[in-house]
N, C-alpha and C positions, 0 to 999 in steps of 0.2 A: 204810855209806854215809851221806852227809849227807842230812838230811831237811828242812832249812829253816834259817832264821835265828832264833836264839834271842834275842840281844840285840845292841845297839850301845852302846858305851861312849862317853860324852862327858864331858870335863872342862870345867867352866865357870869363868868369872871371878867371877861374882856369883850365888851359890847361889839366893837368894830370887827374883831376877829371872828366872833360867832355869827355876826350879821353876814359877813363874807362867806363863811362856811355854809350856812343854810341857804342863803340866796344865790350866790354865784357858783358854789361848788355843787350843792345838792339840787339846785333848781327851784327852790320854793320862790313863789312870786310875792313881792311885798304888796300888801293890801293897805297898810297904814303904818306910819311911824310917828310916835309922839314922845316928846320929852316932858316928864312930869316934874317940874321944878320943886314942888313941895316934898317930893320923895327922892329927889336927885336920881331919878330913874328913867331909863328909856323903856318903852313898850313898843315892840315891833311885831306886827301881825303879818304872818307869812302863810301861804296856801299852796297846796299841791293841786293838780288838775282834777282830782276826785273830790275836792272840797275839804280835805283834811287840813286843819290849820295848826300852826304853832304860834304861841305867844312867847316871844323872847323878851325877857326882862333883864335889866341890869340894876343891881342895888349896891350901894357902897358897903363894903365890909361884910359881904355875904360869906358864909362859911361853906367849905366844901362838904358834899354829902358822901358818907362812906360807901364804898362799893365792894371792897375786898376786906375780909371775906364777904360773901354776898350778904347784904343787909336786908332786913325786912322792908317791904314797901315796893314801889315801882322798880321792876328789874331792868327793863330796857324798852326802847321803842323799836318797832319793826316796820320796815317799808317794803312794799312789794315792787318787784322789778320783773320785766319780761325776759331779760337776758342777763343772768347773774354774771357770767364770765365777762361780758362787755362792760358792765358797771364796775366790776373789780378792776379791770384794766384801766378804766377811767380814773378810779381812785388812786391806783398806783402811779399814774401819770401826774397826779397832783400831790404826790408824797404822803398819801394817807395809807397807813398800814392796815392790812386786812388779815383776819384769822383764816386758817385753812377751811375750805368748804366742807360742810357736813351734810348728811342726808337725814331728814326727819324720819324716824322709824315708823311713825304712824301714817304719814301722808306720802312718803316717798319723794317729797320735794327737797330741793337743795337750798341751803342757806349758809350765811356767814355773818360775822360780826366785825365792826370797826368802831372807832370812838370819835366823838366830837371834840372840839378844842378843850373842853373841860373834863375829858375822860368819861362822858356819859356813853354807856354802851348802846350802839345802834345796830340793828339787824337788817340784813337784806334777805328777803324771802322770795324765791323765784316762783312765778305763777305758772 
């Protein structure tokens, strides 16, 4: 049976910009960084304290994924935070736009959305 989420794979358009965003801004720890010459591609393994991992890939000439109107497939990634207001303030200090805070009508928890450098929608969900 499934025991959890091991990793999420993301293909970025600008490797160094996305590496900085996920590592330095969001605080993912770099586990491994490899350049695969045969694919002209970087593969960066990043991890959060709970073990959640992101595999960040760069591929030459990758095409953008449509997100508006909402396309079928993966909708967004959601990260949990202890203090939503503090993290929103942190993102604003780093010039990252954040949508207005909403309340989940089913759980009563607060959440919001922001985007990564390639406009991938990311959610912050307060615990």
